[in-house]
N, C-alpha and C positions, 0 to 999 in steps of 0.2 A: 417400573414401567415408564415413567417420564424420562428416566435416564436412558433407557433403551431407545426411545423415540428420538431423544436429542442426539444420541450417537448415530442412529440411522440417517437423520437429517444432515448431520455434518458430513457423513460419508457421501451422501448424494450430492451435496453442494461441492465437495472436493472433486467428484467425478465430472460434474458439469464444468467446473473451472478448468480442469485438465483437458477436457474435450474442446472447449471453446478456444478460438484463435486469440492470441494475446495482441492487444493494440500496442503498437510500438510507441515508446516515449518520444515526445516531440524533439528533444535534443539529440536523439539517436538517428534521426532521419537525415541522411546526407544527400544533397542534390547539387547539381551545377548551380553556381551562384554568379550572377552578373550584377555588380553594384556600381552606381554612379552617385556622386555627391559633391558637396562644396566644403572646402576647408575654411577655417576662420579668416585666412588671408584673402579669401575671394577666389583662390585657385580652385578649379574643379579636379576631381579624381575619378578614375575608373579602375575597377577590380574584376578579375575573372578567376574564380576558384573552381576547378573541375570536381566532379563528384568523387573521383578517386585521386584526391590530392596526394602527391608523393612527399609532401612535407617541406618542399623547397619553394620559396617565394622569390620571384624575379622582379626587382625594382627597376623599371625602365625609365631612363632620362632621355627625353626627345631632343631633337636638334633645334637650331636657331630658328625663331619665328619672327620675321620682320614686323615692324609697326604696320598696323592696318590690315594684317592678314589674320584670318580666323585661327584661334589658338585652343583647340580642344585638348582635353586630357588624352594621353596615349600610353598604352602599356606594352607595346611591341613595335618593332621597326616597320612591319608590314603585315598584311592579313595572312599571307601564306606562312610566315614564321610563327605568327600568333596561333594559327590553327595547329601547326605541328607541335608546338610546345604544350598546348592544352591537351592534346591527345596523349602526350607523355606524362601528364599529371602535374605539370608545374602550375602554380598560381601566379598570375600576372597582374602587376599593379603599376600605376604611374599617375602623375599629375600634369596639369597644364602649365604650372608656374603662375604666379599672381599677375605677371605682366609679360608683354612681348619684349623682344630685344635682348640686350646683354644683361640678363636678369639673374646672374649667378647668386647674388646675395639673397634673392627670393627663392630661386629654384632649389637650393640645398635644403632649407627648412621646410619647404612645401613637400619635397620628396620624403623627408623624414616624418613629417606629419601624416603623409599618406601611409607610410609603413605602420605608424602608431594606430591609425584608424583600422587597418587590416587586422592587426594583432588584437585589438579590442573586440572586433567582430568575430574573428575566426580562430583566435588563439595564436600562440607563438609558433613560428616556423622552426623546423629542424635546422635549415640553412637559409640564409638570406644572401642573395647575390645581387649586387648593384651592377647594372649594365646600362650602356647608353651609346648613342651614335652621334658623330659629328660634334657639335657644340655640347650635346648631351654626354659625350665622352669626357669633356672637361668637367661637367657637373658630377659625373660618376667618380672621376678621380679626385675631385675635391671632397666628396663624401668619404672615399677610401682613405684619404690622408687625414682628414679632420674629424671624422666620426667612425673610426675603425671598429669601435665596440658595437656598432649597430649592424655590421655586415659580416659575412663569412669570407667574402672575396669579391673581386670586381673585374669587369670585362669592358674594355673600351674599344668600340668599333669605329674606325676612321676618325678617331678622336682628335680634338684640338689640344693635343698634349704638349704643345710648346708653351701653353699658358697665355694669359691675356696680354701682358706687356710685350712679349716676343711676337705674338700674333699681329698686334697693331703696328709694331715696328716693321715687320716684314710685309705688311700691307702698304706701308708708306713707300718703301724702296722702289717698287716698280712704277708707281705713279709719279714719283719724283723724277725718275729717269725719263718717263714719257713726256712730262711737262718740259723738262730741261732740254731734251733733244728734238722734240716734235712741235712744241708750242712755247718757245722761250719768251715770246712777247705777250702771251695771253695772261689775263688777270684771273688766275685760278688758285683759289685757296685750297691747300691740301690738308690743313688742320685748322683747329679753332673755327669749326663750322657752326655758325650761330643758330641755324634752323634747318629743317628738312628742305625748305625751299632753296636755301643757299647751297645745300649739298647737291640738290638736283641740278641746279644751274651749273655748278662746277663740274659735275659728272658729264652733263650734256656737252659742255665745251671741250673737255678732254676727249670724250668718246668721238666727237666729230673730228678732232685732229688725228686720232688713232685710225679711224675708218678711212680718212683721206690718205694717210701715209701708207696704208696697206697696198695701194695700187702701184707703188714704186719700189724698186729693189732696195734703195737706201732706207725707205720707211720700214720695209719688212725686216731688214737687218736690225734696226733700232728697236722694233717691237720684240724681236727675239732676245735682244739684250735685256729689255725690261722683264720679259718672261723668265729669263735665267736668274735674275736677282730674286725671284720668288720661287724658283725651282719648279715652274710649271712644265710638265713633261710634254713631249711632242705627240703623245697619244693619251688624251685625257677625257674622252667621251666614248662610250661603247658604240655610238652610232658612227664614229669615224672609222675609216679604213686605217688599219695599223700601218704606219710608214715603215719602210726599210731603215736599217740602222744608219745609213748615210743619205737618206732622202731628206735633205735639209729643207727643201721647199715645202714638202708635205708636212713635215714636223712643224714648221713655222705657221703654216695655214691653220693647223689644229691649235697651236698656241694662241693665235690671234683670236679665235673664238673664246678661249678662256680669259684672255686679257680683257676683252670687251665686257665679259661678265663681271670681272673683278672691278672694273671702272664703274659699271652701272650700279653695283650694289655694295659690296663690302667697303671699298675704298672711300666712299663718300656718305651714302645714306646710312649704312650700318655704323660707320665711324661716328657720324654726328650723334646718333642715339647713345653710343657708348661714351662719347665725350660729355654728354649731358648728365650721365650718371656719376662720373668722377669729377665733374665740374671743372673741366679744363682739358688740355691736350696731353695725352699720355704717351706720345711718340716723339722720337728724335732721330736725327741722322748726323748729329755733331760727332766728329771724330771718325766717321765711317770711311773706309777706303774701298770704293766701289771696284777698283781694279783688282784688289786682292780678293774681294767677295766673288767676282766673276771667275777668277782663276780657280777658286775652290769649287765652283758649281760643276755638276756633272754635264751641264749643257754648254760648257765653254767651247768645245769643238764645233758644235753647230753654229754658235754665234760667230766665231772667227771665220768659218767657211762662208757664211752669208755676207759678212763684211767684205771679204776678199772678192766675192762674186759681184758685189755692188760697187766695188772700187772705192770703198770708204776706208778710212784709217780708224781702226778700233782703238788704238792707243790714244788718238786725238779725242775721240768721244769720251773715253774714260777720264782723260784729263779734264775735259769740260765738266763732267759730272763731279769730279773731285774739287773743282774750283768753284762750283755753283754755291750760292749762299745757302747755308744750312738751316735746318729747323730745330729749334730747341723745345724741350718739353717743359710742362709745368710740374715741378718736383712733387707737389702735393697730389696732383692727378696721377702721376706714376705710382706713388705710394698707395693711393686708394685702389688703383687697378691691381697692384701686386697683392694687396690685402685680401681681395676676394678671388683672384683669378690666376695667381702664380703658384707654382708647386714647390714643395719642400723636398720631394723625392723620397718621402717616408710613408708608403702606403700602409704598412703594419700588417696587412693581410695579403694573401696571394692575389696577384694582378696579372691578367693577360691582356695584351693589346693586339689588335689586328688591323692592318691597313692594306688598301689596294696600292699597287705599285704605280698606277697611272692616275693618281688623284691630282686634279688641277686646282681645287678649292683649298683643301688642307693637304699640301704635298706630303708625301711619305716621309720626308725628312723630319716631320714633327715627332716621329717615333724616336729618332736619334736625340732630339732635345729632351725627351722625358728620360731616356736611358742615361743621359748625361747627369741629370738631377739625381736619379736613383743611385747611380754609381758613386757620386760625391757623398751621398747620405749613407752609403754602406748597406743598402737594402737590395742589392742585385739578386740574392737568392729568392726573393719574393716575386721577381718580375720575369715574365717570358713574353716574347714578341713574335708574332707570326705575320706572314705577308701573302696576299692573294694577287696573282698576276691577272689584272684586269684594269681597263680604263674606267675612269669616272670616280665620283665621290660616293662612298658607301654602296658600291655596286656589288654586294655580296649575294650569292645564291642562298636560298633557305638552308640548304645542307651545310654550307660553309659557316653560317652563323650558329646553327645548332651544334655543329662539331666543336666550335670554340667554347660554347657553354659546357658541353660535356667534358672537354679537356680541363677547364677550370674546376668543374665540380669534382672530377677525379682527384685533382690536387687538394681540394678542400677535405675530401673524405679520407684520403690515404696519407696526407701529409707530405707527399712527394710529387714532383712534376713527372708525368709520364705521357708519352705520345705527343710531344710538342713538335716533332719532326713533320715535314710536309707529307710524307707517305702515310703516316698514321692519321694525320688530320684529314687528308683526302679520303682515306678509307671510312673514317667516321662521317664525313660529309655525304659520301655515297650511300652509306647505310641509312642516314637520316632522310635523304631525298634522292632515290636512285635516278630520278628523271632530270635532276639539275646538275650543273657543272661542279667540279671539285678542282680548284686551281691553286692550292697552296704551293708555294715554291720557296726554295732557299734564296734569301735576299739580304743584302746588307745596304741599307740606305746611307747616302752621304750625310755629312754633318749638316745640322740646321744652320742657315746663313747667319742669324743673329740671335743666339739663345739668351734666355733670361730666366733664372730660377732662384729660389731662395736658399739653395745650397751653395751658391757661388757668390760670395760677397762682392767680388770684383764686377759682377754684372750690374750692380746698383748704379742708377743714373746719377752722374755728377755734372752739373751745369758748368 
């Protein structure tokens, strides 16, 4: 009798359990997650993991943040791209870096620590793609070359792919020309800037000379020459009207705007901060033939036409530049900059780079500098480069950026590059964002004016 009662009781309990809704286990509940925090270095991080995570995490490296400017953690180049990628199921992560300025030595470990934090919280990703914009493209490529085991592939958008030493050399060349030709008697230090105050004073003095020269035909021709040494294009801002191919005056007017920006920020203030990190001057122009450099520039025709219109002798000005006292670098400072910020050309995992053709801050020729390094290292099968026809720095549409990520991810998953041609990239861009432009084009950038990488021993500075 007791056995029959016990049996009936068990049957009743089983029926109740089957009829009752089961409470889900806490770890099985998946929701959108937004996480912010601080790394041991003091850098902050931000993470967004959508409820339907597709298994791929995108590690975003942000661009250069000057001293005194807020430096929040960022995990996407803009809100529109962030929204589009989250809808597609990507997890997005990124850090602020522990300090502003030329913080490559801090940025790389902070980004990897952010990836570790994500993995500890949410588990390992199926694929990890490192991507970044502008200076963040340099950080991304450093991760790709020096920590390839941590990622599946990398994407550099408008990246500073010439590397640190080449960047600061090519920043020196235009201001050296401006000072020599427009302000020869002015006391303007171009390197070894001891403080931000000294940098600001030098920038203001040279900017005044450039602004005054713009009002005369001779000054405009010389500003165009300086722009050509940095390969600043004649259409470099989306707000500018695009000049005709022989509208030299309009091209120069657009270059003037970019040259003034170069003088006010990178050439002095940003240089001083970078010099303080490597404890000396990492730039030189000893042995540089400015006549040969100008003749290699795609802007040579514009410069020669403006000189002729102004009644100036271009050959005489180039001779003046080549005779002017040169600037030597601090060898140890060059080595320190190369250690953290110059490329080997060995990414070890698939890498895609994308650049606008009308970039005045990091000219499109930076793509040539990186290809040079990769070619010398024998890694060209891993690299593909694409170009967007637009003016400005990092002025990609949402669709163009997403298309680049999809193209890289296809290479990662299939083991083969597919659809890197402009037509396929544009189709992918339109699919990702039908309302935005799709402007990928076939393009071959000119060579970088003064490349420097670790795959070419001849690039090494020799005082």
